[in-house]
N, C-alpha and C positions, 0 to 999 in steps of 0.2 A: 296344744293339740298333740295327742299321742301318735307317734309314728309306729305302725305295726309292720311285722314281717313274719315269714314262716320259721319254724323251729328247728329244722334239721338240715345240715349241710348248706350248700350255696357258695357262690364265688362272686368276684367283682371284676369281670373283664373290662377292658377299656371301652368306653361308650361309643366313640366315633360317630356320634349323631350329626353327620356332616350336613344333613338337609333339614334339620329341625325347623328352621325359619324360612324355608323355601316354599312359597305358596304353590298349591297344586295346579298343574296345567292339564288341559285336556289333550291326550295323545291323539295323533291323527289316525284315521282308519287305515288298516293294512290293505294291501292289494289282494291278498289272499288270507283267509282266516282258517285256522286249524282247530278243530274242537275234539279233544280226546273224550272218549266215552267213559273214562274213569277219572272224574274230577272230584271224587268223594270217596269216603270209606264205604265199603259194601260192594254189591253187584254192579257191574258196568251198566250204563244206560243202553237201551235198545233203540236203534234208529227207527224213525217213523217217516223219513224222507228218502228219496232215491235220486240218483244221478239225473241232472236236468231239471229238478224241481226248483221253482222260484220261491225265495224266502224273504221275509222282512225282518227288521229288528224286533226281537221278541217272539218270533215264530218257534214253535216247539220242534226241535230237531230229533230228540231221542227221549223216550219215556223211561221212567224208573224201571230197572231190571229186577226188582224184588222189593221186599219191605225195607231193608236197609240199602237204600239207593236214592238217587235224585235225578230228576229230569234235566236235560240240557237244552238251552234256548239259544237261538242265533243272536249274535251281537251286531250283525251287519245285514244289509239287504243285498241280494245277488242270486247267483245260481249255484246249486250244488254241483261241484266239479266231479267229485268222486267220494266213495266210502272206501277207505284204504287203511293202511297202518303208517305210523310215523313215530319217531323217537320222542318220548315224553321225559318228564323230570326224573323218572326212574332209570333212564338210560336204555330202556328196552323199547322195541317197537310195539305199539299198542294200537287198537282200533281207533280210528278218527273219522270225522266228517270234515271234508275240505270244501270251502265255499269261495268262489270267485266274487270279489266285492264289486258291486256295480252302483252303489249309492248309499243313502242313509234313510231309507223309507221305513217308518215305524208302524207296528200294528196299532190300529185305531183304538184298541181297548186300553192302551197305556196312557195314563194321565201325565202329560209332560209339563204341566204348569208348576210353578214354584210356590204355590199356595200351601202354607203349612196346615195339614189336616190334624185335628185333635180327636182323641178317642171319645170324649164326651159328646161330640157332634155326630157320632156314628153308632146309634143304638143297635143297629143290625149286627154289630161285631160281637157275637157271642164267643166264648172261649173256643168252641168247636169250629166256628167260621174262621177265626184267626189262624188256628192250626192248619185248616184246610188250605187257606190262601198261601201260607208259608210253604206247605208241602208242594202245592201246584207250581209255585214260582221257583222251585229248585234251590231254596236257601239252605246253605250248609255253614258249618263253622268256618269263619273267615280268618282265624288265626293261624291256619295251616293244617289243622287236623281234618277238617272237611267232613265232620260227622253230620248227617242230615238233622237239621234243627228241629223239625216237627217231632222226631222221636224223643228228644230231650224233654219236650213239653208234654209228653204223654208217658210218664214213668209207669213201671209195673205196679200192680196192686200192693206189692210188698214194700214199696217205698212211697213216702209222702213228702212232696216239696213244701218247703217253708219260705224260701226266698229265691230271688234271682240275683246272681252276682255278675256284673259286667266286668269283663277282663279288659281294662284299659291300661295295663301295665307296660306292655311293649318293652320288656327287659332285654330282648336280644340286641346286641350291638348293631350299629349302622341303621336299623330300620326306623323310619319316622312316619310311615303311612297312617297309622292309627292316630298319632298325635295331630297330624294335619287334618284328619277327618274330624276329630273332636273340636279343633279350633274353628273349622269352617262349617260344621253341620251339627252343632250341639243341640239345637232344638229338635231336629229330626231324630237324633239318637235317643233323646229322652222320651219322645213319643214311642219310639221302637221299644225302649225298656218297658214302658207302660203296657204296650201290646204283649210283650213277653210275659209280664206279670199277670195280666188278665188271662192270657192263654194257658198259663200254668196254674191259675186259680190261687195265686198268692198275693199278698198286699205289701210285702217287704222287699226292698231292693237295695243293692249296694253297687257302687262303682269304685273299683280299686285302681288307683293311679299312683305311680312312683313319684317321689319327690323331685326328680329331675325334670318334672313337667309342671312347675308352679302355676304357669298361666292357665293350663288346662284344669288344674285343681280349683283355682279361683273361679274360672268361667263356669264350670259345671256345678260348683257349690252354689253360685249365684242363681244359675238357671233352675236348679232343683228347688231352691227356696221359692222361686216364682211359680214354677210349673205345678208343684205338689202342695202348695200352701193350704188349699181348701179341698184337697183330694183324699180319698180313702187310702191312697197308696203312700207309703213312707219310704223315701229314698235317701240314702246317706252316701256321701262321697268319702271314701276312706283313703287317706294318704298313706303310702307304703314306702318303707326304706328301699333304697336301690340295692337290689340283690337278684342275681340270676340263679335258678330259673323261676322267678316268682310268677311268671305267666302260666306255669303248669297248673292244671286244674286242681290237683290235690294241694299244691303249695299255696295257691290263691285262697282256697277254702280255709286252710289253716291260718293264713295271714289275716283274713277278713273276719271270720266268725269263730276262729280258734277251735275248729273241729277237725279231727283226724279221719281221713277217708281210709278204710281198711284196704288190705291187699286185694288185687283182682280176684274174682270178678266184680268187686264192689266199685261203685262209681259215686260221684259227688251227691247225687240225689238220695243215696242211702243214708246220708247224714243231713238231708233236708235242703241241699243246695243245687240249683241249676245254674251252670256257668256258661255264659255266652260272651263271645268276643264283641268289642265295641263296633267293629265292622259288621258283624252279624246283626246287631241292633239296628244299624242304619239300613241294612238290606231288608230287615223285617218291616221297617217303616215303609220303604218303597214298595215291597211286595203287597202288603195289606192295604195301605192307603192309596197307592198310585197304580196298583195292578201291574207292577213292573217286575218281570222275572229277573233273576240274578244273571246278568250277562256283562257287567262291568264292575271294576273294583279299583280302590286306591292302591297304588304300588309305588314303592321307593326304588329308584335306580341309583346306585351309589358305589363308591370306591375312592380310595385316597388319591389315585392317579387319574381318575375320570375327570375330564375337562369341566363338564357342567352337570354334576349330579343333581337330581331333582325328584319331585314327587309328581305322579301322574294319575289321572283318571283314565284307566285303560279298558278297552273292550276285550273280553275273553277271546282267545284265538289269535291275538296279535303276536307275531314272532318277537322274541326278545331282541333280535338284531335291530328291529325298528326302534326300540327304546334306547338301545345302546348308541345308535346313530344320532338320536336326538340329543344325547349327552356328550357328543363330540367324538364318538367312535371308541373302539377298543384301544386302550393304552399300548404303547410299544413295550416289548420285552415279555417276560413271563407273566401270565395271568391265569387265574382260576375263576371260572364263572359259576356262581351259585344261584339256585332257585331258593330264596330265603336268605337268612343271615349266616354268619360264619360259625355259629354254634350248632344249629340244627338244620341248616340248609343243605341241599343236595348238590354235589358237584356235577356239572353238566358237560357233555361232550359236543354239544352243538348249540349255536346261538339261534337256531331256528326253532327251538323248543318254544311252544306258545304259552302265553299268560293264561293261567287257569284260575278257578275259584279260590284256591288256596295260596296263590303267588303274591305274598305281601311284599316281596323285595326281589330285585335282581341285583346281586352284589358281585363286584369284581375285585378280587384280591390280587395285588400285583407285587412283583419283586420277591423279597424274602417271605412276605405273607402268603404267597402262592405256593411256596415249596414246603414240604414237610421236613422236619429235622430227622436225622438218622436216629432210630430207636436204640437205646442202650439197655443193658440188663436192669431188671427191677431191683431197686435198692431197699425194698421193704420199708419205705418211709411212711406208708399209710395215708399220704395226702389225699389220695383218691377216695379213701373211706370217709375222711372228714368232709370232703366236698360233696359226696353223694346226697342229694335231697331226699332219696327214698330209703336211706339207712342201709344200703347194701354194701357188699365188699367187691368193688369192681375188679381189683387185681385177681381175685379168685374166680369170678365169673368169666373174665377174659381167658384165664388159663384153662378152665373147664371147657370153654367153647373151643379153644385151639386144639385141645386133646379129644374133642368130641365125646366128653363125658356128660351126655345129655341127662341121664337120670339124676346125677348129683347137681347139675345146673338147675334142673327143675326144683329140686329140694332146697336149693339156696335162693329160690325166689327170683330167678332171672326174668320172669315175665312181668315183674313189677318195675323193671327199668323203663324210664320215660325217654331214654335216648337223648338226654339234654347235652351230653358231651362235657359235663363238668369234670369228670374223672380224667379224660384225655387232656383237657385244657390245663389241669393242675399238675399233671405228671411231670416231674423233673427229668425223667428218663425218656420222655417222648414216646412212650409205649402206645401202640394202636389199640387202646383198651376198648373204645366204643366200637370200632370196626368188628372186633372179635365178638363182643357182647351182642351187637345187633344181629350178626349172623346166627349166634347161638340162640338168641331169643326167638327168631323166626323159626328155627328148626324145632325148638321145644314147643312152641305154639302149634306147629303142624302136628307134632306127635300127640299133643293133648286133643286136638280136633279129631285126629284119626281114632284115638282111644274112645272118645265120646260117641263117634259114629258107629262103633262096633257094639255099643251097649244096646 
């Protein structure tokens, strides 16, 4: 069996999959749930509830605030305490809806049975109906990008989808939530994939999994052979070499079907691929077959000095402190709290930041791992260039950003950076390359948007 991978750059950070074989537990309900209105790329959701309103699990709290947006649903039952602001994973205060939890009463429209529903038994599920249910349920990309899923399934007329690629790579160190989801809900994931293929009007699907997950490769290969043996859909499990950042959309498309996605504004569907995270496929199954909005997710809580790291099924709005307490509390000494993994995660200033749709991991780095090393002068070794999966020159982009040379930064394609951190990880001088590039990219994208608005 040929092991594939992407063709440009990449690194091999230490895996630290501490919780690979730790079965998922259901996290307890919080006493108070906090729902940021920006849990997705695009416009913030608009509240449809007011202080004092009673809500159930699955009640709509906020509707989509634009085309590129997604609704927010309650994960708890209780009373709306207030509509306020709170610190989220960005470190800034953002609009939120806060609910005092009073129980676990669900909306009656949600099917809570464990019966596996199959696409062949639901002739009413046209592609349009599938997309509508996904949109209504607020399903977004669960790998962290949080792009509204329904938009990917309705590409522009200039692009034609040929296949759906499920991102089951989970190449980021420490995180094991997707792996546990595959091992515990493989059947639902495959039905979700079939729904995605039907919604996108394609018959070819792929599931990309790195070779450090042999049990998942074997399980899903077996399940695919059974599920699609007599189906019009063709699904292939593709083993991939361990390499970061293989979970990036463009890198995954390259690895699985050997097609190169051009520079922005091009997206994977421009070369025929629709990429969805394995968690998204599971959420699609629940949304379409069980009428269940996206209000809970699989999340890893991990760290080398954490007493009992684990994987949890967590309701959105649960403060991270609740999960940290379940794992034995914050370790003594210096710690850095991340929403996500150590490569692409965001460092947080508060443990009260809530779990959101894109929170695949709560990672605690301790001791020396929590402290940055003192940056030294660049020695022109070009290791960052060799590591960049987008073929960019990170040392140059970082310098242009530091000196605010935005015109040159744009011409050097800074907007193509996927912010994977490979450059900063591999730099022997410990230069803050990604920090500078990320700031420069945001500034340049703002300049581009302003220029477009004036035309």
